[in-house]
C-alpha positions in Angstrom: 34.2 -1.9 1.1 31.9 -4.3 -0.6 31.7 -3.5 -4.3 29.6 -5.0 -7.1 30.9 -4.4 -10.6 28.5 -5.1 -13.5 30.5 -5.6 -16.6 29.0 -4.3 -19.8 28.9 -6.4 -23.0 31.9 -4.5 -24.4 34.0 -6.0 -21.6 33.5 -9.5 -23.2 32.8 -8.9 -26.8 33.6 -5.8 -28.8 30.9 -4.8 -31.4 31.9 -5.9 -34.9 34.6 -8.4 -33.8 34.2 -12.1 -34.6 32.9 -14.0 -31.6 35.9 -16.2 -31.1 37.2 -17.5 -27.8 40.5 -15.7 -28.5 38.7 -12.3 -28.9 36.6 -12.8 -25.8 39.6 -13.8 -23.8 41.5 -10.8 -24.9 38.6 -8.5 -23.9 38.2 -10.3 -20.5 42.0 -9.8 -19.9 41.6 -6.1 -20.4 38.7 -6.0 -18.0 40.6 -8.0 -15.4 43.4 -5.5 -15.5 41.0 -2.9 -14.2 39.4 -5.4 -11.7 42.5 -6.8 -10.1 43.4 -3.8 -7.9 39.8 -3.8 -6.6 40.0 -7.5 -5.8 43.0 -6.9 -3.7 41.6 -3.9 -1.7 37.9 -4.6 -1.4 35.3 -7.4 -1.2 34.5 -7.8 -5.0 31.5 -9.3 -6.7 31.5 -9.4 -10.5 28.4 -9.7 -12.7 28.5 -9.6 -16.5 26.4 -9.7 -19.7 26.0 -12.7 -21.9 23.7 -11.5 -24.8 26.1 -12.3 -27.7 27.2 -15.6 -26.2 23.8 -17.0 -25.4 22.5 -15.9 -28.8 25.3 -17.6 -30.6 24.8 -20.8 -28.6 21.1 -20.7 -29.5 21.9 -20.2 -33.2 24.4 -23.0 -33.2 22.0 -25.4 -31.5 19.1 -24.6 -33.8 21.3 -25.3 -36.8 21.3 -29.0 -36.0 17.7 -30.1 -35.4 14.8 -29.4 -33.2 16.0 -31.6 -30.3 19.3 -29.6 -30.1 17.5 -26.3 -29.6 18.2 -25.7 -25.9 16.0 -23.2 -24.0 17.4 -19.9 -22.8 17.6 -20.9 -19.2 19.9 -23.8 -20.0 22.0 -21.6 -22.4 22.2 -19.0 -19.7 23.7 -21.6 -17.3 26.2 -22.6 -20.0 27.4 -19.1 -20.6 27.6 -18.3 -16.9 30.1 -21.2 -16.6 32.0 -20.3 -19.7 32.4 -16.6 -19.1 33.1 -17.2 -15.4 35.9 -19.5 -16.3 37.5 -16.9 -18.5 37.2 -14.2 -15.8 38.5 -16.6 -13.1 41.6 -17.5 -15.2 42.5 -14.1 -16.4 41.9 -12.4 -13.1 43.8 -15.2 -11.3 46.8 -14.5 -13.5 46.9 -11.0 -12.1 46.4 -11.4 -8.4 48.1 -13.6 -5.8 47.5 -17.4 -6.2 46.1 -17.7 -2.7 43.3 -15.1 -3.3 40.3 -17.3 -4.0 38.0 -16.8 -7.0 34.7 -18.6 -7.5 32.0 -18.6 -10.1 28.4 -19.3 -8.9 25.8 -20.5 -11.5 23.1 -18.2 -10.4 19.3 -18.4 -10.7 17.2 -15.2 -10.6 13.5 -15.3 -9.9 11.0 -13.6 -12.2 7.2 -13.4 -12.1 5.1 -15.6 -14.4 2.8 -12.6 -15.0 5.5 -10.1 -15.8 4.2 -7.9 -18.7 7.6 -8.3 -20.5 6.7 -11.9 -21.4 4.3 -10.5 -24.1 6.8 -7.8 -25.3 10.3 -9.1 -26.2 12.8 -6.3 -26.0 16.2 -7.8 -24.9 18.8 -8.1 -27.7 20.7 -11.3 -27.9 23.1 -12.9 -30.3 25.1 -11.4 -33.2 24.2 -8.4 -35.3 22.7 -9.1 -38.8 21.7 -7.0 -41.7 17.9 -6.7 -42.2 17.7 -9.4 -44.9 19.6 -11.9 -42.7 17.5 -11.1 -39.6 14.2 -11.5 -41.5 15.3 -14.9 -42.9 16.4 -16.2 -39.5 13.2 -14.9 -37.9 11.1 -16.8 -40.5 13.2 -20.0 -40.1 13.3 -20.1 -36.3 10.2 -18.2 -35.2 12.3 -15.4 -33.7 11.3 -11.8 -33.0 13.9 -9.4 -34.5 14.3 -5.6 -34.0 16.7 -2.9 -35.2 19.8 -2.3 -33.0 21.7 0.7 -34.3 22.7 0.1 -37.9 22.0 -3.6 -37.7 19.3 -6.1 -36.6 19.3 -8.6 -33.7 17.0 -11.2 -32.1 15.0 -10.0 -29.1 13.5 -12.1 -26.2 11.4 -11.1 -23.1 13.3 -9.4 -20.3 11.2 -9.7 -17.1 12.2 -7.9 -13.9 14.4 -9.7 -11.4 12.8 -10.3 -8.0 15.6 -12.1 -6.1 18.8 -14.0 -6.3 18.4 -17.6 -5.1 22.1 -18.2 -4.3 22.5 -15.1 -2.2 23.4 -17.1 0.9 26.2 -18.9 -0.8 27.5 -15.7 -2.3 27.6 -14.0 1.2 29.5 -17.0 2.7 32.1 -16.8 -0.1 32.6 -13.1 0.4 33.0 -13.5 4.1 35.8 -16.1 3.3 37.6 -13.5 1.2 36.6 -14.9 -2.2 36.1 -12.8 -5.3 32.7 -14.0 -6.6 31.5 -14.0 -10.2 27.8 -14.5 -10.3 24.4 -13.4 -11.8 26.0 -13.7 -15.3 23.6 -12.4 -17.9 21.3 -11.3 -15.2 21.1 -14.8 -13.8 19.2 -17.8 -15.1 15.6 -16.7 -15.4 13.4 -19.0 -13.3 9.9 -18.8 -11.9 7.5 -20.7 -9.7 4.6 -22.4 -11.5 1.5 -20.5 -10.6 -0.5 -23.7 -10.0 2.0 -25.2 -7.6 0.8 -23.2 -4.5 2.4 -21.0 -1.9 5.5 -22.0 -0.1 7.3 -21.1 3.1 10.6 -22.2 4.5 8.7 -24.9 6.6 6.7 -26.3 3.7 7.2 -30.0 3.0 5.9 -29.5 -0.6 7.5 -26.3 -1.9 6.4 -24.7 -5.1 7.8 -26.0 -8.4 10.7 -23.9 -9.9 11.2 -23.9 -13.6 13.3 -22.1 -16.2 12.0 -19.4 -18.4 12.6 -18.7 -22.1 13.9 -15.1 -21.4 16.9 -13.0 -20.6 17.1 -10.8 -17.5 18.7 -7.4 -17.8 22.1 -7.8 -16.1 22.1 -4.2 -14.7 18.7 -4.6 -13.0 19.8 -8.0 -11.6 23.1 -6.5 -10.4 21.1 -3.8 -8.5 19.1 -6.6 -6.8 22.3 -8.5 -6.1 24.0 -5.4 -4.6 21.0 -4.6 -2.5 20.7 -8.2 -1.1 24.4 -8.2 -0.3 24.2 -4.8 1.4 27.0 -3.7 -0.9 28.5 -0.2 -0.4 29.0 0.6 -4.0 27.4 -0.6 -7.3 29.5 0.1 -10.4 27.7 -0.3 -13.8 30.6 -0.4 -16.2 29.9 0.5 -19.8 31.8 1.9 -22.8 30.6 5.5 -21.9 32.5 7.5 -19.3 29.3 8.9 -17.8 25.5 9.3 -18.4 24.9 12.1 -20.9 22.0 14.4 -21.5 21.3 15.2 -25.2 23.7 12.4 -26.2 25.4 12.8 -29.6 24.1 16.4 -30.0 26.0 19.7 -29.8 24.4 20.3 -26.4 25.4 17.0 -24.8 26.4 17.2 -21.1 27.7 14.6 -18.7 25.9 14.0 -15.4 28.6 14.2 -12.7 26.2 13.4 -9.8 22.5 13.3 -9.1 19.8 12.0 -6.9 17.7 9.1 -8.2 14.7 11.4 -8.7 16.8 14.0 -10.6 18.4 11.6 -13.0 15.1 9.7 -13.6 13.4 13.0 -14.6 15.2 12.6 -18.0 14.5 10.0 -20.6 17.2 7.6 -21.7 17.1 4.9 -24.5 15.4 1.7 -23.4 17.9 -0.5 -25.2 21.0 1.0 -23.7 21.3 3.7 -20.9 17.7 3.5 -19.7 18.0 0.2 -17.7 21.4 1.3 -16.3 20.0 4.5 -14.9 16.9 2.6 -13.5 19.2 0.0 -11.9 21.5 2.6 -10.4 18.6 4.6 -9.0 17.0 1.5 -7.5 20.2 0.6 -5.7 20.8 4.2 -4.5 17.3 4.2 -3.0 17.8 0.9 -1.2 19.4 2.5 1.9 20.8 5.9 2.9 24.2 6.6 1.7 24.3 3.9 -1.0 26.1 5.0 -4.1 25.8 3.7 -7.7 28.1 4.8 -10.4 27.7 4.5 -14.2 31.0 4.9 -16.0 33.8 3.4 -18.1 35.5 0.2 -16.9 38.9 1.8 -17.8 38.1 4.5 -15.2 37.4 2.0 -12.4 40.2 3.3 -10.1 38.9 6.9 -10.5 35.3 5.7 -10.0 36.2 4.2 -6.6 38.1 7.4 -5.7 34.9 9.4 -6.5 36.6 11.2 -9.5 34.9 9.6 -12.5 31.5 8.4 -13.8 28.0 9.5 -13.0 27.4 9.1 -9.3 23.8 8.5 -8.0 22.9 8.8 -4.3 19.9 9.9 -2.4 22.1 12.3 -0.4 22.8 14.5 -3.4 20.5 17.5 -3.4 21.3 18.9 -6.8 22.1 17.8 -10.4 25.7 18.5 -11.3 26.6 18.6 -15.0 29.8 19.1 -17.0 
């Protein structure tokens, strides 16, 4: 079975912990303990978030001078390599030496006219109190918004259109490689509108450039899974399922649902909303495709069909518990 697992931010950095390499490595090690059995039994593709990491690198760079302030596409490439390295090493310590693992620095296409460009919503970087966030916004020209009890920087989050390295990823999978790719949703890139229309036979293709944005990693993972014709998309988070009426006395877990049934409910735009949309999009991509939202610690049970919220067009009713 071809499986795409999208690791949530908690798999790399636990909220409230100092963002040290040691803490990140410890979190990655725990994630890899769940991933290792999957890598041995199935074709495995791993994607991951990078919000805290890319935000910290941006803050570090801007602390020097204007020339050190790298754009988000470059920072995204840096974090893909850094996080991929940690996953490769920790997963490699748990599976046979001859099982190949590779990280692909991945570009994801977005549209220049995506409405998200004018409405930043994607949280990046550390959590601050309101006074700190306001001061940093004034110093660096950031947009900041409340995130739970704290405040964080936000940047545009355009929709992913396609994964540029999909051919290379397919070749690696066919060679038995565990592939780590589309980190942080992939490096946001777009074609300049004035550079014309291209086709595979063009001698003068359009000009591809980076974008100062962050792509939602769950939406990119759905595009990735669809383009790879994956059998299963697992969106791993710190919740064991999708819940209706979350954090209320009437909260109920969704056990399984059709895309239409689960999207009839409203979920928070900054957390579960994009996960549900991504899962529904993949489930609709072909008959029988299944997407599951659940806890990384339940990964074995998720693959066995016994945990998480399962979304598939073949489900005719909404099952709750």
